[in-house]
Structure formats: structure tokens, C-alpha cells
N, C-alpha and C positions, 0 to 999 in steps of 0.2 A: 346723735349718732357718728361717729367718723367712719370713712371710707373702711378702716383697717377692721375696724370691729365692725362694721355691716359684711364685710369679706368673712371674718371668724364665724360671725352668726353662720352666713350661709356656708361655709366648709361645716359645721359641726350641724346644720339642718340635714347636710346633704347624707353625711356619712351616721345622722342617726336613721334617715330612709333603708341606708343601703342596707342596715343590720337589721332593722326590721324584715327586711326582703328575706334577708339570711336566713333570720328564725323560722317564718312561716315556710321557708320552703325545709328546713328543717324538722318541723311540726308534721309539714307533707311528708316525707320520707320516713318518719318514724311510725306513720301509721300504716299498720299493715293488715286489714280487716277484708275479709272475703264477704262475699252475699249473706252467709249466713249470720257472721257477726253482727251485719249493721239489720239485719230484717228486725221491725219493730223496734230501733232504738234509735236514740239520737248524738251527738256527741258536741261536747264544747270546749272549749279555752278559756279557763278564767286566765287573763293577764294582771300582773301587780306591775307599774312602773320602777318599782324599786325592791330591795332584795327580802321585802315583806313574807315571806313565806320558808324567809330561814327561819323562821322563830315557830315550833312548832304550836304554839298557843296560837298564831294567828291560821295557821292552815286547820286545826281543830276546831275553830269559830267557820272560817269558811266552810269547812265541810256539813257542820250543823247547821249552819244558814241553806246552804245547799239543799241538803237532806230534807226540808219541809217542802224545797218545791220538785222533791223525789230524784235527787241527782247524785248520783254516786262516784268518788272520785275511781279513776284509773288508775293514773299517772302524775306523780311529779317530775316534770321535764326539770326543772333547777328552782332555785329560789325565789322563780316570778312568772313560775307558768305552771297551772295544774289545771290538767282533763279532766272532764266529765263526763259520765252516759246517764240515760235515762230512759225507761222503757216511753213509747212514745205514748202510750193511754193518758199518762200523767198531765198530759196538754189539756185535758178538758176539765185540772182543777186550776188550772192557772190565773183565771179572775179571782182566786180564793189568793194567792200566794201573797207573802209578807216582802218579799222581794222581786225583784225586776226575773223572771226564770230564767232569761236568754241575755241575762249581764256577762258582759264577759269584760270587765274591768272592774280593777277594785282600786280603794288608799287613794293616793295622786293624783289625779291626768296628767296625760302629758302638756295639756295647757295651764294647769297649777305650776308644772315643773318648769314650764317654756315662760311664764308670769314671774315667778322666782327668779328665774335665771338672769332674763333682760330685765328685771326690777334692779339685781345685783351688782348688774354691768352698768344701769344707770348713776346708780350710787357710787360705784368706782369713780365712774367717767365725772360725775359731779366732783371727787374727792381731788382726783388728778387734776379737774383745773384749777379748783381752789391753792391746790398746791404750788402748781408753774405759774399762778398770776402774783402770789405771794414770792416766788421766789426773783421772779423778774421784778418787783417791786423794791 
């Protein structure tokens, strides 16, 4: 990878980290629970690294899967984040769950996206090299 490509990748990673921090802060600000709201409940946010939840069928499928572990949808923040809650008593059945009851990510992982991006950059760099080497000959 060239110096310019590495610098671009580093800048992209820094921007992604900053955006993730902003989203976490936004989620904290959107949570207005008092002690009575959280007594006997647990909460989680499921994230998708794409706009997966724009599709209502994907939201329904996720809610159906989560319901089998006792989770109820509280709110859809946007097309990539949904908050769930469940009674803490459901923990006793976690060993029988078909899914990880504490999963917080669905769909393509950040690692998968990174692999796709880096693979694409490598292919483009290879094509550019071929083009430039043919031009100079």
C-alpha cells in the first residue's frame, strides 16, 4: 500500500472512530431512564454496520429472533440501531436460546467491511500499477 493510501486509510479509520463515539454519546443522551424504569429490566442496542433496518422485513425478523430470548423492541434510533429491553428473569433461560441473547451486532461486521474496503483498494492499486506500467512501455 502506498503512503498516500495508508494515510487515507488512517484518516478514514479516525473518522469512523469519531463517528462511533458520537453515536454512543447520542444513545446515552437519548436514554432518559429513572430508577423505576430500570428496576428488573436490562437493555441493549443492536447495531448493523449497514442501513439494514431500513427494510421493515429485516426489523420484523430481528424482533422475532430477539423475542425468543425475551427481548422487546423499545425504539428504532435509525436504520442501523435498535434498542431492546427485557425482564432480568429471562436470564435463567439463556442457556436454551437459539441466538446469543446479548448480541449487539447483526449483519456484516466492521471487520468484514474493512476486509472488503482493503481488498478493493488492493485490486485498484494493482489495476493502477498495470495501467501505469503499460503507459510507460
